[in-house]
N, C-alpha and C positions, 0 to 999 in steps of 0.2 A: 656653626649655623650659617647657611648660605644666604646671599643677599636676597633672594626671592622667597625665602621661607617666612611664614607668619610667626611672629613672636609676640608675646605679651609684654607690654611695658607697664610696670607697676608704678602707681602714684601714691604718695602719702595722703591719707584722708582719715578723719575721725569725726565723732559725733558733734563736737563743738563747731567745726567748720561746716559740717552738713547742715546744722541748724541755721547758721548765718546764710548759707547759700539758699536755703528754702525761704528765709525771710526776704532776701533780695529778689528772688523770682516772684514771690507773692506781691511785693511792692511794685515790681515792673508790670505785672499783670493788672494791678489796680490802677496804676498810672495810665496804661493804655486804654482801659475802660473809661477813665475820666476825660482824657484828651480827645477821644473819639476820632482819631486820625488826623487831628490838627497839630500844627507845630507849636510847641510850648518850650521856651528857652529863657533862662534867667538873664538878668542884666550883668554887665561887666563888673559892676560894684559888688553884686551878690556873689559872683564867682570868686572875686578877690577875697571877700570876707570868709567864704568857705575854705579857700586855700590856706588862709592864715589859721583858721580855727582847727582844721583837721591835718595841718602840716602836709599838704599836698601841693603839687605843682598845678598852676592854673590850666596849662595845656592838657594835663592829664584829666582834669575835671571836665574840660570841654569835650575831650574824646569820649568819655563815659556818657555824657549827656547827649552827644551827637548820635550815639548808637541807640539811645532811647527814643529818638525821633521816629515818626512813621516813615518807613522806607517803601517807596513805590517801586516795586521790582518789575520794570517794564523792559522788554527786550529791545535793545538798540540795534537797528539795522547795520549790517556790515558795510554797506555802501551808502554814501550820501544820496545818490541818485542825481538825476538831471537838475541843473539849476533852473528854477522856474521864475524867480522874481527876487528883487532886492527891496526890502521895506526900510525906509529911513525912520529912525527912532529919535535921535538927537536929543537925548535927555542929559542934562549936565547938573552936577552938584559939587560942592566943595566941603570936605571934611578934613580937619586937622592938617591944613596947609596942602592938601592934595586935591586935585581936580579929577573927578570921575565922570567919564562921558560914555554913555551908552549910544553908540553911533548908528548901527544898522543891523538888520537880520538878513542873512542870505537864505532865501527860501528854496531849499532843495526838495526833491520829490519825496524823500523819506524822513528828513530831519530839517530843522532850522539851525543855523549857526549864528549866534548873537555875538557881536564884537564890542569889547569894552576897552577904553583907553584910560590910563591913569598917569598923571604927571605931577611932579612936585612943583609947587608955585614959588617956594622960597628960593630965590636965585642964589643966595649966599651959601646955602647948604647943598646945592646941586653937585658940586665937585666931590663931596665926601659922603654922599648917600646912595645906597643901592636899594631900590624898592623891591620888596619881596611879599607879594600879596597872598596871604593865606585866606583866600576868599572863594566862595562859590556863588553861583547865581540862583536866586530863588524866584520862581515864577508864581505869582499870586493870581489865582483864577478859579472859577467854579470847575473848570476842566483840569484834572490832575495831569501834571507834566513831569517827566523825568529829565534831569539835567546832568550832563557829564562835562568835565573839563576836556576841551578839544585841542587846546594848545596855548602857548604863550610865547612872546618874543619881547625883545628890548633889554634894557639894563640901565643901571644908573638911576637917573631921576625920571625916566619915562619907561612905561611898560604897556604891553597890549595883551589882552586875554580873549580867548574864544571859548564859547560854551555851546555844546550840541544839545538840542532840545527835541524830545520825542513825546508825542507826535508833533509834526510841524505846527508852528504857530498859525493862527488864522491871518488872512490878508489885512484885516483891520484889527488894531490892538486897543480899541476903546475900552474894553472891559478887562484888560490885563495890566498888572503892575509888576515891576521888577525891583528886586533888592539884592544887593551884595551882602552876604552874611558870612560870618566866620566859619571856616571849614576845618574840621579836625582831620578830614581825609588827607589833607596835604601836609600834615605835621611831619617833620623830618627829624631824624637824629642829627645833632650838631656835626658839621663836617670838620674834621681835623685837617688843618692846612699843613702841607709838607712843602717847605720853602726850598727850592732848588737854586742855590746860589754859589755852587762850587764849579771851578773850571773843569770843562770836559774836553779831553783831547781825543781826536780820532787819528790813529796811526795806520 
């Protein structure tokens, strides 16, 4: 059979699995009708409890629940567009020895880029810690917004993150709130380190 030819791929399936799948789909449909498009997410303590009870990984549970959240499928422009304005936000909070600062929004023609800075306050741990934020930005407003990770930089005890928001934020942010929430989208497989410590000669 050639590469371009259509071929049927057979999957194992039976009535027992079919019944479970139907139950899951029915429950997902019921959940969506009850949440009415709003974000509902359990506490960290409840997720830990479920992970223990069902012998599952907490990150796996978060990923499943993340996909149950309402997804606003909005087209993101390919281009940021001309920079129109810079809105200072300057909101700061401290959680678990880390300082989180929402600094400003770059108001482009097509999207807004919101900047977040995170740094570890515990100076004694700075030399041995590398911050890895599995976080995304949640925009709380009557107007629905789509948010995408736009970039990140830094390392060690200090990191910066950028989020693209569509449509662009209004010039006044009086009725808009921001939260950083756990993101299953950025879950990664553990990276296996390959230590290169042998002498290499070039002849």
